[in-house]
C-alpha positions as CSV (number, residue, x, y, z in Angstrom):
1,X,-5.6,-13.4,-42.8
2,X,-2.6,-15.6,-41.9
3,X,-2.8,-14.4,-38.3
4,X,-6.6,-14.9,-38.0
5,X,-6.0,-18.8,-39.3
6,X,-3.0,-19.2,-37.0
7,X,-5.3,-18.3,-34.3
8,X,-8.0,-20.3,-35.2
9,X,-6.0,-23.2,-35.4
10,X,-4.0,-22.0,-31.4
11,X,-7.8,-22.2,-30.3
12,X,-8.7,-25.3,-31.6
13,X,-5.7,-26.7,-30.3
14,X,-6.2,-25.7,-26.7
15,X,-10.1,-25.8,-27.0
16,X,-10.5,-28.7,-24.4
17,X,-8.2,-27.2,-22.1
18,X,-9.2,-23.3,-21.9
19,X,-12.2,-21.7,-20.8
20,X,-15.4,-21.2,-23.0
21,X,-15.5,-17.2,-22.7
22,X,-14.3,-15.1,-25.4
23,X,-12.0,-12.9,-22.5
24,X,-9.1,-14.3,-20.4
25,X,-10.0,-13.9,-17.1
26,X,-8.1,-10.7,-16.1
27,X,-8.0,-11.5,-12.4
28,X,-5.1,-14.0,-13.0
29,X,-1.8,-13.5,-12.4
30,X,-1.1,-14.1,-16.3
31,X,-3.5,-11.4,-17.3
32,X,-2.7,-8.7,-15.3
33,X,0.9,-8.8,-16.6
34,X,-0.1,-9.7,-20.2
35,X,-2.8,-5.9,-19.7
36,X,-0.5,-4.0,-17.5
37,X,3.2,-5.7,-18.0
38,X,4.3,-5.1,-21.2
39,X,5.9,-1.9,-22.9
40,X,3.5,-1.9,-26.2
41,X,0.6,-1.9,-23.2
42,X,1.9,0.7,-21.2
43,X,-1.1,3.4,-21.8
44,X,-3.3,0.9,-20.4
45,X,-1.6,1.3,-17.0
46,X,-1.4,4.9,-17.2
47,X,-5.0,5.3,-18.1
48,X,-5.8,2.6,-15.4
49,X,-4.1,4.5,-12.5
50,X,-5.2,8.0,-13.9
51,X,-8.8,6.3,-13.5
52,X,-8.2,5.4,-9.6
53,X,-6.3,9.0,-8.8
54,X,-9.1,10.7,-10.3
55,X,-6.9,14.1,-11.2
56,X,-4.9,13.9,-8.1
57,X,-2.1,12.5,-9.8
58,X,-1.8,13.2,-13.7
59,X,0.7,10.2,-15.1
60,X,2.1,11.1,-18.5
61,X,4.6,8.8,-19.0
62,X,6.0,5.1,-16.8
63,X,8.9,3.0,-17.0
64,X,9.2,-0.3,-15.7
65,X,11.4,-1.0,-13.0
66,X,12.6,-4.4,-11.9
67,X,10.2,-6.0,-9.8
68,X,13.0,-7.8,-7.1
69,X,14.3,-6.1,-4.7
70,X,16.9,-8.0,-2.1
71,X,17.4,-5.2,0.6
72,X,20.3,-3.3,2.2
73,X,22.3,-6.8,3.1
74,X,22.1,-10.5,1.4
75,X,20.8,-11.9,4.7
76,X,17.4,-9.4,4.3
77,X,14.1,-10.9,3.1
78,X,14.2,-10.6,-0.8
79,X,10.4,-8.8,-1.9
80,X,9.5,-9.5,-5.1
81,X,6.3,-7.8,-6.5
82,X,4.2,-7.7,-8.8
83,X,4.9,-4.8,-11.2
84,X,7.2,-1.7,-10.1
85,X,7.1,1.5,-12.3
86,X,8.5,4.8,-12.2
87,X,5.8,7.8,-13.2
88,X,7.4,10.9,-15.1
89,X,8.0,12.5,-11.9
90,X,9.9,10.4,-10.5
91,X,6.6,8.8,-8.2
92,X,7.0,5.0,-7.6
93,X,4.0,2.8,-8.8
94,X,3.7,-0.6,-7.2
95,X,0.5,-2.6,-8.6
96,X,-0.5,-5.5,-7.8
97,X,-3.5,-8.3,-7.8
98,X,-4.8,-9.9,-5.3
99,X,-6.9,-13.0,-5.6
100,X,-7.5,-14.3,-2.1
101,X,-6.9,-12.7,1.0
102,X,-4.1,-14.1,3.6
103,X,-2.9,-13.8,7.3
104,X,-1.4,-10.1,7.6
105,X,-2.0,-8.8,4.1
106,X,-2.1,-5.1,5.4
107,X,1.3,-5.9,7.3
108,X,2.5,-7.6,3.8
109,X,1.7,-4.4,2.1
110,X,3.5,-1.9,4.4
111,X,6.7,-4.3,4.7
112,X,7.1,-3.6,1.0
113,X,6.6,-0.1,0.7
114,X,8.8,0.3,3.7
115,X,11.9,-1.9,1.7
116,X,10.9,0.7,-1.5
117,X,11.1,3.5,0.9
118,X,14.4,2.0,2.5
119,X,16.9,1.5,-0.7
120,X,16.3,5.4,-1.4
121,X,18.9,6.0,0.6
122,X,21.5,3.2,0.0
123,X,23.1,4.7,-3.7
124,X,23.3,8.3,-2.5
125,X,26.3,10.2,-1.1
126,X,26.5,11.5,2.7
127,X,25.1,15.2,1.7
128,X,21.7,13.6,1.1
129,X,19.3,15.3,2.7
130,X,16.5,12.8,2.8
131,X,14.1,13.7,0.1
132,X,12.4,10.7,-1.0
133,X,10.1,10.2,-4.0
134,X,6.4,9.8,-3.9
135,X,5.6,5.7,-3.1
136,X,2.2,4.4,-4.0
137,X,1.1,0.7,-3.5
138,X,-2.2,-0.4,-5.6
139,X,-3.4,-3.3,-4.9
140,X,-6.5,-4.8,-7.3
141,X,-8.0,-7.5,-4.6
142,X,-10.4,-10.2,-6.0
143,X,-11.9,-10.0,-2.4
144,X,-12.9,-7.7,0.5
145,X,-12.0,-6.2,4.1
146,X,-13.1,-8.1,7.1
147,X,-15.3,-5.6,8.3
148,X,-15.1,-3.1,5.3
149,X,-18.0,-0.5,4.5
150,X,-20.7,-2.5,2.1
151,X,-20.8,0.8,-0.3
152,X,-16.8,1.5,-0.5
153,X,-15.0,-0.6,-3.0
154,X,-12.1,1.7,-3.4
155,X,-10.2,2.8,-0.5
156,X,-7.7,5.7,-0.6
157,X,-5.2,5.6,2.4
158,X,-2.8,8.3,3.2
159,X,-0.9,9.4,6.4
160,X,-3.3,11.6,8.1
161,X,-3.4,14.1,11.1
162,X,-5.9,12.5,13.6
163,X,-7.0,15.8,15.3
164,X,-7.6,18.1,12.2
165,X,-8.0,15.3,10.0
166,X,-5.6,17.2,7.5
167,X,-2.5,14.7,5.2
168,X,0.2,14.8,7.2
169,X,2.5,13.6,4.5
170,X,1.6,13.4,1.0
171,X,4.3,11.3,-0.9
172,X,3.4,7.9,0.8
173,X,-0.3,6.4,-0.3
174,X,-2.3,3.3,-0.7
175,X,-5.5,2.6,-3.1
176,X,-7.1,-0.6,-2.2
177,X,-9.8,-1.9,-4.8
178,X,-12.0,-4.3,-3.7
179,X,-13.5,-5.8,-6.8
180,X,-16.5,-7.9,-5.8
181,X,-18.0,-4.7,-4.2
182,X,-18.1,-3.2,-7.8
183,X,-21.8,-3.8,-8.6
184,X,-22.4,-1.4,-11.6
185,X,-24.1,-2.7,-15.1
186,X,-22.6,-1.8,-18.0
187,X,-24.9,1.1,-18.9
188,X,-24.3,2.8,-15.3
189,X,-20.6,3.7,-16.4
190,X,-19.4,7.3,-15.7
191,X,-16.0,7.5,-15.0
192,X,-13.0,5.9,-16.6
193,X,-12.7,4.6,-12.6
194,X,-16.3,2.8,-13.7
195,X,-14.9,1.6,-17.1
196,X,-11.4,-0.3,-15.8
197,X,-13.3,-1.8,-12.5
198,X,-16.2,-3.0,-14.5
199,X,-14.0,-4.5,-17.3
200,X,-11.6,-6.1,-14.9
201,X,-14.2,-7.9,-12.7
202,X,-16.8,-8.8,-15.6
203,X,-14.2,-9.2,-18.7
204,X,-14.3,-13.1,-18.8
205,X,-18.0,-12.9,-18.8
206,X,-18.6,-11.3,-21.5
207,X,-19.4,-12.1,-25.2
208,X,-18.4,-8.7,-26.7
209,X,-17.1,-5.3,-25.4
210,X,-19.9,-3.1,-23.8
211,X,-21.5,-0.7,-25.8
212,X,-20.4,2.0,-24.1
213,X,-16.5,1.3,-24.3
214,X,-16.9,0.5,-28.1
215,X,-15.4,3.8,-29.5
216,X,-12.8,4.2,-26.5
217,X,-9.5,3.7,-27.6
218,X,-7.9,2.1,-24.7
219,X,-10.8,-0.2,-24.0
220,X,-11.0,-1.6,-27.7
221,X,-7.3,-2.2,-27.3
222,X,-7.9,-4.1,-24.1
223,X,-10.6,-6.2,-24.9
224,X,-8.3,-6.6,-28.3
225,X,-5.5,-8.0,-26.2
226,X,-7.7,-9.8,-23.9
227,X,-9.3,-12.0,-26.7
228,X,-8.3,-15.8,-25.9
229,X,-8.2,-16.4,-29.5
230,X,-5.5,-13.8,-30.3
231,X,-3.2,-15.8,-27.6
232,X,-0.4,-16.8,-29.3
233,X,1.2,-20.6,-28.2
234,X,3.5,-19.2,-25.6
235,X,0.8,-17.0,-24.0
236,X,-1.8,-19.6,-24.1
237,X,0.5,-21.9,-22.2
238,X,0.9,-19.0,-19.7
239,X,-2.5,-18.5,-19.3
240,X,-3.6,-22.5,-19.0
241,X,-0.5,-22.5,-15.6
242,X,-2.1,-19.0,-14.3
243,X,-5.5,-20.4,-14.9
244,X,-4.6,-23.8,-13.1
245,X,-2.8,-22.2,-10.3
246,X,-5.7,-19.7,-9.3
247,X,-8.2,-23.0,-9.6
248,X,-5.5,-25.0,-7.6
249,X,-5.7,-21.9,-4.8
250,X,-9.3,-21.9,-4.9
251,X,-9.7,-25.5,-4.0
252,X,-7.6,-25.8,-1.5
253,X,-9.3,-22.5,0.5
254,X,-12.9,-24.1,-0.4
255,X,-11.4,-27.7,1.2
256,X,-9.9,-25.9,4.1
257,X,-13.3,-24.2,4.5
258,X,-15.2,-27.5,4.6
259,X,-13.0,-29.2,6.9
260,X,-13.1,-26.2,9.2
261,X,-17.0,-26.4,9.3
262,X,-17.1,-30.0,9.6
263,X,-14.4,-29.5,12.6
264,X,-16.7,-27.1,13.8
265,X,-19.8,-29.0,13.7
266,X,-18.6,-32.2,15.0
267,X,-17.2,-29.6,18.0
268,X,-20.8,-28.4,17.9
269,X,-22.5,-31.2,18.1
270,X,-20.0,-33.1,21.2
271,X,-20.3,-29.8,22.9
272,X,-24.3,-30.5,22.5
273,X,-24.1,-33.5,23.5
274,X,-22.0,-32.5,26.7
275,X,-24.2,-30.3,28.0
276,X,-27.3,-32.6,27.4
277,X,-25.9,-34.8,29.5
278,X,-24.8,-32.3,32.1
279,X,-28.5,-31.2,32.2
280,X,-29.8,-34.6,32.7
281,X,-27.3,-35.3,35.7
282,X,-28.4,-31.8,37.4
283,X,-32.0,-32.8,36.7
284,X,-31.4,-36.6,38.3
285,X,-29.8,-34.6,41.3
286,X,-32.5,-33.0,41.9
287,X,-35.1,-35.4,41.6
288,X,-32.8,-37.6,44.1
289,X,-32.6,-34.5,46.4
290,X,-36.8,-34.7,46.5
291,X,-36.5,-38.4,47.0
292,X,-34.5,-37.9,50.3
293,X,-36.3,-35.6,51.8
294,X,-39.2,-37.6,51.2
295,X,-37.6,-40.5,53.3
296,X,-36.7,-42.2,50.7
297,X,-33.6,-44.7,51.6
298,X,-30.1,-44.1,49.7
299,X,-30.1,-47.3,47.8
300,X,-33.6,-47.1,46.9
301,X,-33.2,-43.8,45.1
302,X,-29.8,-45.0,43.3
303,X,-32.1,-47.4,41.6
304,X,-34.6,-45.0,40.9
305,X,-32.3,-42.6,39.5
306,X,-29.1,-44.5,38.0
307,X,-27.1,-42.1,40.5
308,X,-24.1,-43.9,42.6
309,X,-24.6,-44.6,46.0
310,X,-21.8,-42.4,47.1
311,X,-23.3,-39.4,44.9
312,X,-26.3,-39.6,46.3
313,X,-25.1,-39.1,50.2
314,X,-23.1,-36.3,49.1
315,X,-26.1,-34.5,48.0
316,X,-26.9,-31.7,50.4
317,X,-30.7,-31.1,51.2
């Protein structure tokens, strides 16, 4: 009861600032780490990953690892990950939330995984035989790749031998989830993956947990910790800051797009005007040639067409 009263006080105190939905926006940095980055919520992350891997990997335990990686030398660029953990069989999992596309996004992902693979050999003895752990990168994206298939919202990327279409190396993989493409409704959910993608895309729009998820202990826990009213003071502040960053980024992107659109429109108008001027000049020259052919004097042609005497004299009949 005391916790409920405290939550009510927290909610009323921040009512002027928080969004009106019952649940937090799961696509913010705060929510992602609130759901998946805490030891008491580790079961949520395992369930999410098991849903995505669909039996190819079965994760029974995870341990969280340091998210900052400097590289083998101090001069190397530091890598900071959203979430980095190790599975019960030694597998390395990097899980990130990406709110917007950016230049060289795929290059960045490759760079991150290359750093993780490379650092495996920094603390072993000279007799190391190069055996590596499995490394998987999972990106939850609130945007879509350019020119990707409209019906494919989970991209399972691995190293393949092209001629035979067989897997060349089974210890490195990438899973890219394009949330905007997931359009199933609550009554269409069938798999664990469906349940997770629906929740991550739609949670902040829902008034209550969907009926199909109410008997699932994992999702009952997820929606409980996602309730705005259940956030404590520190969590509320962190969530608000995360929302502010998200809104600022959205505003910046929108401003850049509008300015680019305006520049394009102005450039298009100028190009159109230039084309019209070129077309009108060419028509004047055609008329001038016809008038010269009929024997009209150059000064007369100049007066009628507004072309200069020099321009008319240069015209070839």
